[in-house]
DRENSEFI-518173 format. One record per residue (C-alpha): residue number from 1; residue in three letters; x, y, z. Coordinates in steps of 0.001 Angstrom, whole numbers, plus 500000, padded with zeros to 6 digits. Layout:
BEGIN
rec num = NUM residuo = ALA xx = X yy = Y zz = Z $
...
# end
This chain:
BEGIN
rec num = 1 residuo = UNK xx = 510679 yy = 276341 zz = 315018 $
rec num = 2 residuo = UNK xx = 510530 yy = 272274 zz = 314645 $
rec num = 3 residuo = UNK xx = 509792 yy = 270785 zz = 311610 $
rec num = 4 residuo = UNK xx = 509209 yy = 266928 zz = 311018 $
rec num = 5 residuo = UNK xx = 510006 yy = 265597 zz = 307675 $
rec num = 6 residuo = UNK xx = 508379 yy = 262726 zz = 306607 $
rec num = 7 residuo = UNK xx = 509691 yy = 260648 zz = 303546 $
rec num = 8 residuo = UNK xx = 508472 yy = 258027 zz = 301737 $
rec num = 9 residuo = UNK xx = 509357 yy = 255338 zz = 298872 $
rec num = 10 residuo = UNK xx = 505795 yy = 255728 zz = 297464 $
rec num = 11 residuo = UNK xx = 504103 yy = 253999 zz = 294590 $
rec num = 12 residuo = UNK xx = 500331 yy = 254197 zz = 295730 $
rec num = 13 residuo = UNK xx = 498745 yy = 257904 zz = 295140 $
rec num = 14 residuo = UNK xx = 495045 yy = 256461 zz = 295862 $
rec num = 15 residuo = UNK xx = 496424 yy = 255993 zz = 299488 $
rec num = 16 residuo = UNK xx = 498045 yy = 259428 zz = 300229 $
rec num = 17 residuo = UNK xx = 494854 yy = 261660 zz = 301282 $
rec num = 18 residuo = UNK xx = 494692 yy = 258929 zz = 304594 $
rec num = 19 residuo = UNK xx = 498337 yy = 260833 zz = 305327 $
rec num = 20 residuo = UNK xx = 495926 yy = 263969 zz = 306065 $
rec num = 21 residuo = UNK xx = 495366 yy = 262631 zz = 309057 $
rec num = 22 residuo = UNK xx = 498672 yy = 264488 zz = 309900 $
rec num = 23 residuo = UNK xx = 496913 yy = 267599 zz = 310451 $
rec num = 24 residuo = UNK xx = 496177 yy = 266759 zz = 313793 $
rec num = 25 residuo = UNK xx = 499384 yy = 267275 zz = 315069 $
rec num = 26 residuo = UNK xx = 500504 yy = 270862 zz = 316671 $
rec num = 27 residuo = UNK xx = 503923 yy = 270285 zz = 315033 $
rec num = 28 residuo = UNK xx = 504658 yy = 271749 zz = 311722 $
rec num = 29 residuo = UNK xx = 505680 yy = 268871 zz = 309006 $
rec num = 30 residuo = UNK xx = 506198 yy = 267973 zz = 305341 $
rec num = 31 residuo = UNK xx = 505829 yy = 264308 zz = 303613 $
rec num = 32 residuo = UNK xx = 508236 yy = 263810 zz = 300932 $
rec num = 33 residuo = UNK xx = 507055 yy = 260998 zz = 298152 $
rec num = 34 residuo = UNK xx = 509673 yy = 259199 zz = 296026 $
rec num = 35 residuo = UNK xx = 508758 yy = 257028 zz = 293305 $
rec num = 36 residuo = UNK xx = 507371 yy = 255913 zz = 290011 $
rec num = 37 residuo = UNK xx = 503379 yy = 256911 zz = 289813 $
rec num = 38 residuo = UNK xx = 502555 yy = 260307 zz = 289938 $
rec num = 39 residuo = UNK xx = 499541 yy = 261407 zz = 291083 $
rec num = 40 residuo = UNK xx = 496398 yy = 262104 zz = 289355 $
rec num = 41 residuo = UNK xx = 495067 yy = 265249 zz = 291584 $
rec num = 42 residuo = UNK xx = 496639 yy = 268433 zz = 293116 $
rec num = 43 residuo = UNK xx = 498652 yy = 267492 zz = 296515 $
rec num = 44 residuo = UNK xx = 498320 yy = 269327 zz = 299564 $
rec num = 45 residuo = UNK xx = 500991 yy = 272111 zz = 299914 $
rec num = 46 residuo = UNK xx = 502652 yy = 270190 zz = 302262 $
rec num = 47 residuo = UNK xx = 503415 yy = 266978 zz = 300539 $
rec num = 48 residuo = UNK xx = 505556 yy = 266609 zz = 297102 $
rec num = 49 residuo = UNK xx = 506297 yy = 263925 zz = 294907 $
rec num = 50 residuo = UNK xx = 509914 yy = 263332 zz = 293132 $
rec num = 51 residuo = UNK xx = 509182 yy = 261310 zz = 290033 $
rec num = 52 residuo = UNK xx = 512286 yy = 258544 zz = 290140 $
rec num = 53 residuo = UNK xx = 512365 yy = 255111 zz = 288877 $
rec num = 54 residuo = UNK xx = 515295 yy = 253913 zz = 291141 $
rec num = 55 residuo = UNK xx = 515127 yy = 250754 zz = 293546 $
rec num = 56 residuo = UNK xx = 512718 yy = 251610 zz = 296401 $
rec num = 57 residuo = UNK xx = 514942 yy = 251893 zz = 299367 $
rec num = 58 residuo = UNK xx = 517265 yy = 254543 zz = 297183 $
rec num = 59 residuo = UNK xx = 514046 yy = 256091 zz = 296304 $
rec num = 60 residuo = UNK xx = 513698 yy = 256712 zz = 300734 $
rec num = 61 residuo = UNK xx = 517032 yy = 258310 zz = 300195 $
rec num = 62 residuo = UNK xx = 516170 yy = 260381 zz = 297390 $
rec num = 63 residuo = UNK xx = 513299 yy = 261869 zz = 299594 $
rec num = 64 residuo = UNK xx = 515164 yy = 262143 zz = 302625 $
rec num = 65 residuo = UNK xx = 517980 yy = 264066 zz = 301189 $
rec num = 66 residuo = UNK xx = 514900 yy = 266943 zz = 300096 $
rec num = 67 residuo = UNK xx = 513656 yy = 267120 zz = 303591 $
rec num = 68 residuo = UNK xx = 513905 yy = 270455 zz = 304838 $
rec num = 69 residuo = UNK xx = 512678 yy = 269346 zz = 308786 $
rec num = 70 residuo = UNK xx = 515277 yy = 268999 zz = 311896 $
rec num = 71 residuo = UNK xx = 513374 yy = 265354 zz = 312296 $
rec num = 72 residuo = UNK xx = 512905 yy = 262363 zz = 310298 $
rec num = 73 residuo = UNK xx = 510206 yy = 259678 zz = 309894 $
rec num = 74 residuo = UNK xx = 510373 yy = 257011 zz = 307227 $
rec num = 75 residuo = UNK xx = 506878 yy = 255678 zz = 306205 $
rec num = 76 residuo = UNK xx = 504981 yy = 253391 zz = 304328 $
rec num = 77 residuo = UNK xx = 502591 yy = 255231 zz = 301903 $
rec num = 78 residuo = UNK xx = 499719 yy = 252854 zz = 302908 $
rec num = 79 residuo = UNK xx = 500191 yy = 253558 zz = 306865 $
rec num = 80 residuo = UNK xx = 497064 yy = 254824 zz = 308926 $
rec num = 81 residuo = UNK xx = 497813 yy = 256858 zz = 311815 $
rec num = 82 residuo = UNK xx = 496158 yy = 258082 zz = 314747 $
rec num = 83 residuo = UNK xx = 495937 yy = 261498 zz = 315786 $
rec num = 84 residuo = UNK xx = 498569 yy = 263534 zz = 317421 $
rec num = 85 residuo = UNK xx = 501098 yy = 260175 zz = 315851 $
rec num = 86 residuo = UNK xx = 503936 yy = 262771 zz = 315288 $
rec num = 87 residuo = UNK xx = 503530 yy = 264808 zz = 318781 $
rec num = 88 residuo = UNK xx = 503928 yy = 262104 zz = 320609 $
rec num = 89 residuo = UNK xx = 506768 yy = 260699 zz = 318941 $
rec num = 90 residuo = UNK xx = 508365 yy = 264286 zz = 319403 $
rec num = 91 residuo = UNK xx = 507547 yy = 264325 zz = 322868 $
rec num = 92 residuo = UNK xx = 509197 yy = 260963 zz = 323474 $
rec num = 93 residuo = UNK xx = 512142 yy = 261650 zz = 322048 $
rec num = 94 residuo = UNK xx = 512819 yy = 265643 zz = 323151 $
rec num = 95 residuo = UNK xx = 512505 yy = 263236 zz = 326663 $
rec num = 96 residuo = UNK xx = 515250 yy = 261837 zz = 325720 $
rec num = 97 residuo = UNK xx = 519103 yy = 261835 zz = 323990 $
rec num = 98 residuo = UNK xx = 518361 yy = 263047 zz = 320885 $
rec num = 99 residuo = UNK xx = 521911 yy = 262468 zz = 319339 $
rec num = 100 residuo = UNK xx = 521496 yy = 258465 zz = 319818 $
rec num = 101 residuo = UNK xx = 518068 yy = 257848 zz = 320278 $
rec num = 102 residuo = UNK xx = 515543 yy = 256455 zz = 317579 $
rec num = 103 residuo = UNK xx = 511313 yy = 256288 zz = 318358 $
rec num = 104 residuo = UNK xx = 509677 yy = 253728 zz = 316815 $
rec num = 105 residuo = UNK xx = 505437 yy = 253650 zz = 316278 $
rec num = 106 residuo = UNK xx = 503528 yy = 250951 zz = 317792 $
rec num = 107 residuo = UNK xx = 502589 yy = 248822 zz = 314736 $
rec num = 108 residuo = UNK xx = 499640 yy = 246693 zz = 315144 $
rec num = 109 residuo = UNK xx = 498372 yy = 243895 zz = 312738 $
rec num = 110 residuo = UNK xx = 496711 yy = 240385 zz = 313127 $
rec num = 111 residuo = UNK xx = 499058 yy = 239520 zz = 316023 $
rec num = 112 residuo = UNK xx = 498619 yy = 243204 zz = 317868 $
rec num = 113 residuo = UNK xx = 502366 yy = 243334 zz = 317061 $
rec num = 114 residuo = UNK xx = 504459 yy = 246122 zz = 318651 $
rec num = 115 residuo = UNK xx = 507538 yy = 245985 zz = 316427 $
rec num = 116 residuo = UNK xx = 510255 yy = 243770 zz = 315292 $
rec num = 117 residuo = UNK xx = 511948 yy = 241922 zz = 317424 $
rec num = 118 residuo = UNK xx = 514857 yy = 240017 zz = 316932 $
rec num = 119 residuo = UNK xx = 517066 yy = 238112 zz = 319341 $
rec num = 120 residuo = UNK xx = 514750 yy = 240190 zz = 321896 $
rec num = 121 residuo = UNK xx = 516410 yy = 243240 zz = 320362 $
rec num = 122 residuo = UNK xx = 513980 yy = 245977 zz = 319352 $
rec num = 123 residuo = UNK xx = 513885 yy = 247358 zz = 315896 $
rec num = 124 residuo = UNK xx = 511671 yy = 249786 zz = 314318 $
rec num = 125 residuo = UNK xx = 508322 yy = 250057 zz = 311974 $
rec num = 126 residuo = UNK xx = 509252 yy = 253575 zz = 311148 $
rec num = 127 residuo = UNK xx = 512180 yy = 255487 zz = 312621 $
rec num = 128 residuo = UNK xx = 511413 yy = 258767 zz = 314153 $
rec num = 129 residuo = UNK xx = 515168 yy = 260719 zz = 314780 $
rec num = 130 residuo = UNK xx = 516809 yy = 263688 zz = 314343 $
rec num = 131 residuo = UNK xx = 518215 yy = 265113 zz = 311125 $
rec num = 132 residuo = UNK xx = 521624 yy = 264614 zz = 312523 $
rec num = 133 residuo = UNK xx = 521323 yy = 261060 zz = 313513 $
rec num = 134 residuo = UNK xx = 519818 yy = 260628 zz = 310548 $
rec num = 135 residuo = UNK xx = 522758 yy = 261887 zz = 308476 $
rec num = 136 residuo = UNK xx = 525147 yy = 260127 zz = 310440 $
rec num = 137 residuo = UNK xx = 524230 yy = 256923 zz = 309154 $
rec num = 138 residuo = UNK xx = 523388 yy = 256763 zz = 305214 $
rec num = 139 residuo = UNK xx = 521472 yy = 253729 zz = 304095 $
rec num = 140 residuo = UNK xx = 523799 yy = 250983 zz = 302938 $
rec num = 141 residuo = UNK xx = 523219 yy = 250643 zz = 299104 $
rec num = 142 residuo = UNK xx = 523052 yy = 246574 zz = 299142 $
rec num = 143 residuo = UNK xx = 519342 yy = 246698 zz = 300481 $
rec num = 144 residuo = UNK xx = 516767 yy = 246837 zz = 297692 $
rec num = 145 residuo = UNK xx = 513645 yy = 247285 zz = 299042 $
rec num = 146 residuo = UNK xx = 513736 yy = 247261 zz = 302879 $
rec num = 147 residuo = UNK xx = 515237 yy = 246425 zz = 305986 $
rec num = 148 residuo = UNK xx = 517907 yy = 249376 zz = 305262 $
rec num = 149 residuo = UNK xx = 516383 yy = 251239 zz = 308390 $
rec num = 150 residuo = UNK xx = 516285 yy = 248405 zz = 310378 $
rec num = 151 residuo = UNK xx = 520418 yy = 247980 zz = 309598 $
rec num = 152 residuo = UNK xx = 520310 yy = 251667 zz = 310453 $
rec num = 153 residuo = UNK xx = 518838 yy = 250591 zz = 313960 $
rec num = 154 residuo = UNK xx = 521186 yy = 248181 zz = 314477 $
rec num = 155 residuo = UNK xx = 524021 yy = 250683 zz = 313843 $
rec num = 156 residuo = UNK xx = 522820 yy = 253187 zz = 316319 $
rec num = 157 residuo = UNK xx = 522512 yy = 249957 zz = 318984 $
rec num = 158 residuo = UNK xx = 526143 yy = 249544 zz = 317993 $
rec num = 159 residuo = UNK xx = 527451 yy = 252901 zz = 318671 $
rec num = 160 residuo = UNK xx = 525429 yy = 253239 zz = 322222 $
rec num = 161 residuo = UNK xx = 522306 yy = 254345 zz = 321146 $
rec num = 162 residuo = UNK xx = 518992 yy = 253104 zz = 322032 $
rec num = 163 residuo = UNK xx = 515283 yy = 252399 zz = 320475 $
rec num = 164 residuo = UNK xx = 511955 yy = 253688 zz = 322520 $
rec num = 165 residuo = UNK xx = 508712 yy = 252243 zz = 321169 $
rec num = 166 residuo = UNK xx = 505641 yy = 255330 zz = 321097 $
rec num = 167 residuo = UNK xx = 502686 yy = 253589 zz = 322983 $
rec num = 168 residuo = UNK xx = 500832 yy = 256981 zz = 321786 $
rec num = 169 residuo = UNK xx = 501638 yy = 256567 zz = 318150 $
rec num = 170 residuo = UNK xx = 500037 yy = 253439 zz = 316720 $
rec num = 171 residuo = UNK xx = 499967 yy = 252691 zz = 312851 $
rec num = 172 residuo = UNK xx = 498727 yy = 249626 zz = 310696 $
rec num = 173 residuo = UNK xx = 499824 yy = 249258 zz = 306897 $
rec num = 174 residuo = UNK xx = 496833 yy = 248111 zz = 304523 $
rec num = 175 residuo = UNK xx = 498133 yy = 247163 zz = 301498 $
rec num = 176 residuo = UNK xx = 500790 yy = 244513 zz = 300620 $
rec num = 177 residuo = UNK xx = 504407 yy = 246044 zz = 299703 $
rec num = 178 residuo = UNK xx = 504478 yy = 246695 zz = 296534 $
rec num = 179 residuo = UNK xx = 508315 yy = 245995 zz = 295637 $
rec num = 180 residuo = UNK xx = 510417 yy = 243259 zz = 294848 $
rec num = 181 residuo = UNK xx = 513135 yy = 241443 zz = 297149 $
rec num = 182 residuo = UNK xx = 511770 yy = 242240 zz = 300539 $
rec num = 183 residuo = UNK xx = 512585 yy = 238668 zz = 301434 $
rec num = 184 residuo = UNK xx = 516126 yy = 239177 zz = 299561 $
rec num = 185 residuo = UNK xx = 516490 yy = 242489 zz = 302030 $
rec num = 186 residuo = UNK xx = 515523 yy = 240217 zz = 304966 $
rec num = 187 residuo = UNK xx = 518011 yy = 237759 zz = 304556 $
rec num = 188 residuo = UNK xx = 520761 yy = 240010 zz = 303772 $
rec num = 189 residuo = UNK xx = 520182 yy = 242261 zz = 307030 $
rec num = 190 residuo = UNK xx = 520450 yy = 238601 zz = 308821 $
rec num = 191 residuo = UNK xx = 523589 yy = 237708 zz = 306970 $
rec num = 192 residuo = UNK xx = 524777 yy = 241103 zz = 307485 $
rec num = 193 residuo = UNK xx = 524504 yy = 240847 zz = 311642 $
rec num = 194 residuo = UNK xx = 526130 yy = 238371 zz = 313610 $
rec num = 195 residuo = UNK xx = 523669 yy = 237613 zz = 316698 $
rec num = 196 residuo = UNK xx = 523690 yy = 240177 zz = 319487 $
rec num = 197 residuo = UNK xx = 525581 yy = 238493 zz = 322537 $
rec num = 198 residuo = UNK xx = 525395 yy = 239978 zz = 326106 $
rec num = 199 residuo = UNK xx = 528672 yy = 240759 zz = 327402 $
rec num = 200 residuo = UNK xx = 527825 yy = 241287 zz = 330927 $
rec num = 201 residuo = UNK xx = 524647 yy = 243629 zz = 331287 $
rec num = 202 residuo = UNK xx = 525508 yy = 244913 zz = 327893 $
rec num = 203 residuo = UNK xx = 524670 yy = 243643 zz = 324607 $
rec num = 204 residuo = UNK xx = 527427 yy = 243426 zz = 322371 $
rec num = 205 residuo = UNK xx = 526599 yy = 244060 zz = 318257 $
rec num = 206 residuo = UNK xx = 528862 yy = 242978 zz = 315385 $
rec num = 207 residuo = UNK xx = 528479 yy = 243767 zz = 311954 $
rec num = 208 residuo = UNK xx = 529854 yy = 240898 zz = 309648 $
rec num = 209 residuo = UNK xx = 530320 yy = 243507 zz = 306628 $
rec num = 210 residuo = UNK xx = 531370 yy = 247095 zz = 306229 $
rec num = 211 residuo = UNK xx = 528823 yy = 249572 zz = 305593 $
rec num = 212 residuo = UNK xx = 528461 yy = 250144 zz = 301855 $
rec num = 213 residuo = UNK xx = 526647 yy = 253936 zz = 301898 $
rec num = 214 residuo = UNK xx = 524508 yy = 255169 zz = 298780 $
rec num = 215 residuo = UNK xx = 525912 yy = 258196 zz = 297427 $
rec num = 216 residuo = UNK xx = 524257 yy = 261674 zz = 296796 $
rec num = 217 residuo = UNK xx = 525771 yy = 261553 zz = 292988 $
rec num = 218 residuo = UNK xx = 524490 yy = 263624 zz = 290074 $
rec num = 219 residuo = UNK xx = 522630 yy = 260287 zz = 288842 $
rec num = 220 residuo = UNK xx = 520788 yy = 259224 zz = 292027 $
rec num = 221 residuo = UNK xx = 517329 yy = 259641 zz = 290667 $
rec num = 222 residuo = UNK xx = 518292 yy = 257654 zz = 287594 $
rec num = 223 residuo = UNK xx = 520456 yy = 255242 zz = 288471 $
rec num = 224 residuo = UNK xx = 520141 yy = 252648 zz = 291025 $
rec num = 225 residuo = UNK xx = 522947 yy = 252182 zz = 293525 $
rec num = 226 residuo = UNK xx = 524441 yy = 248953 zz = 294759 $
rec num = 227 residuo = UNK xx = 522273 yy = 245761 zz = 294361 $
rec num = 228 residuo = UNK xx = 519458 yy = 246759 zz = 291805 $
rec num = 229 residuo = UNK xx = 515749 yy = 245687 zz = 291764 $
rec num = 230 residuo = UNK xx = 512777 yy = 247487 zz = 290450 $
rec num = 231 residuo = UNK xx = 508991 yy = 248327 zz = 291412 $
rec num = 232 residuo = UNK xx = 506331 yy = 245496 zz = 290314 $
# end
């Protein structure tokens, strides 16, 4: 039986009740939060909070490691989603090669933006993928808060994978991202990857620096690995 593990680096428990919209999906799911703000109310059975003060990017990794599902999706805890959000992305993923495909929801902001685009390369605003693909690419420990998922998408591109946008899964975010160093992560991401270039009818992706993965260590919950940062 399929199950989607939604995992999240989280500090805004007052926003989490909005995520009950995911109950509209037919597929079984769980939501795992990791962060340093405990909810002051009882969570639904499908939600779990892990207290940790490590950097935000590592919180995502902590939450992801606790996942029980065979599909994975990272979100921000202030996201608003449409009904059938998970079902529609799961259907699209199953219509493609699950071993090498990432599905991104359609992100809508003031400019009606569909997703991140870098040198005409589509990048995700949340990566829905198989657990096997998730396990293939541990997060790089040099990211503090964000852009680690864009790095994973680029690694998947480099290895021959693809990324698709699901028009039936729409999301917006409500509050400013409450973490430090998002601009620093963005600059690092741009330095990490050379500009993608076409070779014939195929795009060539080159990572300038070797991957430095986070490690599932005994102190994962208490000590930030690599470049450090903190919640605001």
